[in-house]
N, C-alpha and C positions, 0 to 999 in steps of 0.2 A: 822645331828641332832641325838643325842642319843635317844634310845627308852626309854619310861617310863613304859614299861610293858614287861614281858618275852615272848619269842617266843612260840607259841603253837607247841610243838614238833611233835605231830601226823600230824598236817597240814603241817609242814615243811618237814617231811619225805615224805608225800604224794606228795607235790610239787616237791621235788627232784626226786622221782620215775617217775612222769609224764615227767619231763624234760629229764631224762635219757632215757626213752622210746622213746620220740620224736627224740632225737639226734641219738640214735642207729638205730631206724627204718628208719629215713630219709637217713642216710648214707648207710644202707643196700639196700633200695629201689633204690637209685642212682647207687650204685656200681654193682648191679645185672642186669643192663641193658644188653641186648643181642647184641646190635649194637650201634655204635656211634650216630646214629640218635635217637634211643630210649633213650640213655643217655641224649641227649640234651632235648628231650621232658620231661623226668623225672626231669631234673634240672630246667627247666622253670616252671613246675608244683610246685615243692617244693619252689622255689624262690618266686613265686607269693603268695602262701599261708603262708609261714613262715614270709615273710616281713609284711603281714597284722598283724600278732601277734606281731612282733617286734615293729611296729609302735604304736600299741595299748598300749603295756606295757611301752614303753618309752614316749608315748604321743607326738610323733613327727608329723610334717606335712606330707602330702602325698607323697612328693618326696624326693629322696636322697639329702643330703647336704643342706637341708633347716633347719634352726634352730639349735641351739647349743645342744650338749649333756651336761649332768651334769658335774661339775668339776671333773677332773680325768679320763674322758672318751673321746674317739675319735669317730667322725662320719666317719665311713668307709663304703662308699656305702649305706648310709642310716641306718646303724646299729651302735648303741652306743656300743663300746667295750672298754675294759680296756687296749688295746694296739694299737699302730699305725698300719695303713693298711700295709699289706704285699704284696709281689709280687702276681700277678694273680688276684688282685682285679680290679674292673672296676668302672666306674662312670656312667654307663648307667641307664636309668630309669628301675625300676623293676616292674612296674605295667603292 
């Protein structure tokens, strides 16, 4: 559905900045683990918290693979994305 009003550029830039920060920070947090065990702990922490945000913004039910994503998007392990799932993805519950 086309928008009937213009995007507030300052809010849009602020949103992009927050998203960039979360993406970069999450990757850095995960990749700077000192051991494989710490890496797993960090992954589980990030997955739990980031999936809550994803569920909220996509308004999806609480489990992966429940409910459809909007047209043009794929449900990949509970995340609506614009591409089909790639190798390394799983279908385990993320809660």
